[in-house]
C-alpha positions in Angstrom: -8.0 10.4 -5.5 -5.6 11.7 -8.1 -6.1 9.0 -10.6 -9.8 8.3 -9.8 -9.2 4.9 -8.2 -6.4 2.7 -6.9 -3.7 2.1 -9.5 -1.8 -1.2 -9.4 0.7 -2.8 -11.7 -0.6 -6.1 -13.2 2.0 -8.5 -11.6 1.7 -6.7 -8.2 -2.1 -7.0 -8.4 -1.8 -10.8 -8.8 0.7 -11.0 -5.9 -1.5 -8.8 -3.7 -4.6 -10.9 -4.5 -2.7 -14.1 -3.5 -1.6 -12.4 -0.2 -5.1 -11.4 0.6 -6.4 -14.9 0.1 -3.8 -16.3 2.5 -4.2 -13.4 5.0 -8.0 -13.6 5.1 -7.7 -15.9 8.1 -5.9 -13.5 10.4 -7.4 -13.1 13.9 -6.4 -9.5 14.3 -9.6 -7.3 13.9 -7.9 -4.1 12.7 -5.9 -6.0 10.0 -9.1 -7.9 9.0 -11.0 -4.7 8.6 -8.2 -3.1 6.5 -8.0 -6.2 4.3 -11.7 -6.1 3.7 -11.7 -2.5 2.8 -8.7 -3.0 0.5 -10.4 -5.9 -1.2 -13.4 -3.7 -1.9 -11.2 -1.0 -3.4 -9.4 -3.5 -5.6 -12.7 -4.2 -7.4 -12.6 -0.8 -9.0 -8.8 -0.4 -9.3 -7.0 0.4 -12.5 -4.7 -2.5 -13.4 -1.8 -1.4 -15.7 1.2 -2.9 -17.3 4.6 -2.0 -15.9 5.3 0.5 -18.7 2.0 2.3 -18.1 2.5 2.8 -14.4 2.6 6.3 -13.0 5.8 7.2 -11.0 3.8 8.9 -8.3 1.8 5.7 -7.3 2.7 3.8 -4.1 3.7 0.2 -4.9 6.0 -2.4 -3.5 9.4 -1.0 -2.5 8.1 2.6 -2.8 9.5 5.0 -0.2 6.7 7.3 0.9 6.5 10.3 3.2 3.1 10.8 4.9 1.6 13.2 7.4 -1.4 13.3 9.6 -2.2 17.0 9.8 0.4 18.9 11.9 0.5 16.0 14.4 3.2 13.8 12.8 5.2 13.1 9.6 6.9 9.8 8.8 8.8 8.2 5.9 8.3 4.5 5.3 8.9 1.9 2.6 6.2 -0.5 1.6 7.6 -4.0 1.3 6.6 -7.6 1.0 5.8 -9.2 4.4 9.1 -11.2 4.4 11.1 -7.9 4.1 9.5 -5.9 6.9 11.9 -4.3 9.3 10.5 -1.6 11.6 14.1 -0.5 12.6 14.7 0.6 9.0 11.1 1.9 8.4 10.2 -1.0 6.1 6.5 -1.7 6.6 4.7 -4.8 5.3 2.0 -4.3 2.7 -0.2 -6.4 5.1 -0.1 -3.9 7.9 -3.0 -1.4 8.2 -0.9 1.5 7.0 0.7 -0.5 4.2 -2.8 -1.6 2.9 -4.1 2.0 3.4 -1.5 3.6 1.2 -1.0 1.0 -1.6 -2.2 2.1 -5.0 -2.7 5.8 -3.9 -0.7 8.6 -5.4 1.2 11.7 -4.4 -1.0 14.4 -2.7 -3.8 11.9 -2.2 -5.5 12.1 1.2 -6.3 8.7 2.7 -8.9 8.0 5.4 -8.3 4.7 7.1 -8.8 2.9 10.3 -5.4 2.5 11.8 -4.5 0.9 15.2 -4.6 4.4 16.8 -8.1 5.0 15.4 -9.5 6.6 12.2 -6.9 8.8 10.6 -6.6 11.2 7.7 -3.1 10.8 6.1 -1.7 12.9 3.3 0.9 11.5 0.9 3.6 14.2 0.7 6.4 12.4 -1.2 6.6 9.2 -3.3 10.0 7.8 -4.4 10.3 4.5 -6.4 13.3 3.0 -4.6 14.1 0.3 -7.1 12.5 -1.4 -10.1 10.2 -4.0 -8.9 11.5 -7.5 -9.3 9.9 -10.3 -11.2 7.0 -11.7 -9.3 7.2 -15.1 -11.0 9.1 -16.5 -7.9 6.6 -15.0 -5.5 3.3 -16.3 -7.0 
């Protein structure tokens, strides 16, 4: 990992923790496995104020290009569950790939259990689409 551990902005961290508490009751085993792994990674995450955040870290609203070896390459945007739209490549933070990438940085290689099996995914490009909104209405 480029920054030694996951890196999350403080308000996003609080929001994600509340999502994890609500989502802990999902019946889908792949999502449950991903949520458990993510919760473990959060225990050692660096939690930073907005002004301290690195531009190359994947957060909410980040547009990220990823690749799995020479097999495929895809550009997606990580969004809140209510904003997901697969037609426009907006992927919920609560999907296995959303959870897998969140908090990682440009050039990191992520090993994760995805619906198609265990995958190694490299982060090729990270673009902060827009400034993250206030989370006061979300929590």
